[in-house]
C-alpha positions as CSV (number, residue, x, y, z in Angstrom):
1,M,121.6,47.9,85.8
2,P,120.4,50.8,83.4
3,T,121.3,54.3,84.5
4,V,119.0,57.7,83.4
5,N,121.0,60.5,80.6
6,A,119.0,63.4,81.3
7,S,119.8,66.6,83.0
8,S,117.3,68.5,85.2
9,E,119.2,71.3,84.1
10,V,118.8,70.6,80.5
11,I,115.1,69.6,81.2
12,R,114.5,73.5,82.9
13,E,115.9,75.2,80.1
14,V,113.3,73.2,77.5
15,K,110.4,74.8,80.0
16,A,112.0,78.1,80.0
17,G,112.2,77.9,76.2
18,L,108.7,77.0,75.9
19,K,107.8,79.8,78.4
20,G,110.0,82.4,75.8
21,T,108.4,80.6,72.7
22,V,104.3,80.9,74.0
23,S,105.8,85.0,75.0
24,E,106.6,84.9,71.6
25,I,103.6,83.6,70.2
26,R,101.8,86.3,71.7
27,G,103.2,88.9,71.1
28,S,103.2,88.1,67.3
29,A,99.4,87.9,67.5
30,A,99.1,90.8,69.1
31,K,101.1,92.6,66.0
32,I,98.5,90.5,63.9
33,R,95.5,91.7,65.5
34,A,96.8,94.9,65.0
35,V,97.4,95.3,61.4
36,G,94.1,96.7,60.7
37,S,92.8,98.4,57.8
38,E,92.0,101.5,59.3
39,G,90.0,103.9,56.9
40,W,88.9,101.0,55.1
41,N,85.0,101.1,55.8
42,D,84.3,99.1,53.3
43,T,83.1,95.1,53.0
44,Q,87.0,93.7,52.4
45,G,88.3,96.0,55.2
46,Q,85.7,94.2,57.6
47,K,86.8,90.8,55.6
48,F,90.6,91.8,55.9
49,N,90.2,92.0,59.8
50,E,87.9,89.1,60.4
51,L,91.1,87.5,58.5
52,M,93.5,89.1,61.0
53,K,91.8,87.5,63.7
54,K,91.3,84.0,62.0
55,I,95.0,83.7,61.7
56,A,95.7,85.5,64.9
57,Q,93.9,82.8,66.6
58,L,95.8,80.2,64.6
59,V,98.9,81.8,65.7
60,E,98.3,81.2,69.2
61,S,96.1,77.8,69.1
62,P,99.4,76.2,70.2
63,I,99.4,78.2,73.7
64,D,97.4,76.0,75.7
65,T,99.5,73.2,74.7
66,L,103.0,74.5,75.7
67,E,101.4,75.9,78.5
68,A,100.0,72.2,79.8
69,A,103.6,71.4,79.1
70,Q,105.8,73.2,81.2
71,P,104.3,71.7,84.9
72,K,104.9,68.2,83.3
73,L,108.4,69.3,82.6
74,E,108.9,70.8,85.9
75,K,107.3,67.6,87.7
76,L,110.1,65.5,85.5
77,A,113.0,67.9,86.6
78,Q,112.3,67.8,90.5
79,S,112.0,62.9,90.0
80,L,115.7,63.6,87.8
81,D,116.9,65.5,91.3
82,S,115.5,63.0,93.4
83,Y,116.6,59.9,91.5
84,N,119.9,61.8,90.8
85,S,120.2,62.1,94.6
86,V,120.2,58.6,95.5
87,R,123.4,57.4,96.3
88,F,123.8,53.9,95.7
C-alpha cells in the first residue's frame, strides 16, 4: 500500500514562508518607488522615476501567483491532516 511522505506542518511552513516573501517583495518595491530624483526637474528625472516605477512593478509581478498558492497549500495541509487522522 502506498504511503504519503508529507507533513502538513512542513506545508504550513512553506505557506508562511510565501507570506513572508510577499511581504518582503512589497517592501522592496516600496523602497524602489521611494528612490526618487528629487530636485531633478528635467526629462532625465522623469525618465528615472518612470524606470523606478516599472522596476517596482516587475518586482511585484509574482505576488499574485504567490498569494494564490497560499490557500491551495492550506487545503493540501488540511487534506494531509485528514488523511493522517485515518487509522487502518
